[in-house]
C-alpha positions as CSV (number, residue, x, y, z in Angstrom):
1,M,18.0,10.5,25.3
2,A,21.0,9.1,27.3
3,L,24.5,9.8,26.0
4,R,28.1,8.9,26.9
5,T,31.5,9.5,25.5
6,I,33.1,6.9,23.5
7,D,36.6,5.8,22.3
8,P,36.3,5.5,18.6
9,R,39.1,3.0,18.5
10,D,36.8,0.3,19.9
11,T,35.6,-0.6,16.4
12,T,37.2,-3.1,14.0
13,W,35.6,-1.7,10.7
14,E,33.5,0.8,9.1
15,Q,31.5,1.1,6.0
16,D,30.9,4.4,4.1
17,H,27.7,3.5,2.6
18,A,24.8,1.2,3.5
19,D,22.0,-0.6,1.9
20,Y,18.6,0.5,2.9
21,R,14.9,-0.9,2.7
22,V,11.9,1.3,3.1
23,Y,8.6,-0.3,3.9
24,F,5.2,1.6,3.8
25,W,2.2,0.5,5.7
26,D,-1.3,1.2,4.4
27,R,-3.3,0.5,7.6
28,S,-6.6,0.9,5.9
29,T,-6.1,-2.2,3.8
30,N,-3.5,-4.1,5.8
31,T,-1.2,-3.8,2.8
32,S,2.7,-3.2,2.9
33,Y,4.9,-1.8,0.0
34,E,8.6,-2.5,0.3
35,Y,11.4,-1.0,-1.6
36,E,15.2,-1.4,-1.6
37,I,17.3,1.9,-2.3
38,L,19.5,0.9,-5.3
39,D,21.8,4.0,-5.2
40,Q,23.9,5.6,-2.4
41,V,22.0,8.5,-0.8
42,D,22.5,10.8,2.0
43,I,20.7,9.7,5.0
44,G,18.8,13.1,5.3
45,E,17.7,12.6,1.8
46,L,16.7,9.0,2.6
47,L,14.7,9.8,5.3
48,A,12.9,12.9,3.9
49,W,11.5,10.7,1.0
50,P,9.4,8.0,2.8
51,R,8.2,10.8,5.3
52,Q,6.8,12.8,2.6
53,Y,5.6,9.9,0.4
54,A,3.8,8.3,3.3
55,A,2.1,11.5,4.4
56,E,0.9,12.0,0.8
57,H,-0.8,8.6,1.0
58,G,-2.0,8.5,4.4
59,W,0.4,5.6,5.3
60,T,3.1,5.2,7.8
61,H,6.7,3.9,7.2
62,T,9.8,2.3,8.5
63,V,13.2,2.9,7.2
64,Y,15.8,-0.1,7.7
65,A,19.7,-0.4,7.3
66,V,20.6,-3.7,5.9
67,A,23.0,-5.7,7.9
68,D,24.7,-9.0,7.0
69,D,26.1,-10.7,10.2
70,D,25.3,-14.4,10.1
71,G,22.4,-13.8,7.9
72,R,20.6,-10.9,6.5
73,G,19.0,-8.6,9.1
74,L,17.5,-5.3,9.3
75,I,18.2,-2.3,11.8
76,R,15.3,0.3,12.2
77,L,16.4,3.8,11.6
78,D,13.1,5.7,11.3
79,G,9.3,5.2,11.5
80,V,7.0,2.7,12.9
81,L,8.3,0.5,15.8
82,G,6.8,-3.1,16.3
83,D,3.9,-4.2,14.5
84,P,2.7,-1.4,12.0
85,F,-0.8,-3.4,11.7
86,G,-1.2,-3.8,15.6
């Protein structure tokens, strides 16, 4: 992991809460299950739930933060990188 110091004054806005989506990937059936988190949760709690739920079902998962900048987009926070069925 590469680190550098930053000047926190270089940002123009911040948001205390984010919207999140969780995708579960069942590779045995090439099926996905998608959820949007409706309440504001602590990021530790958010990351713990899909890890446990996916492990219980034998699936993998990806957690995204939802970003709105010239259209809705997703920023990966945890889990599978790239094509989950690849």
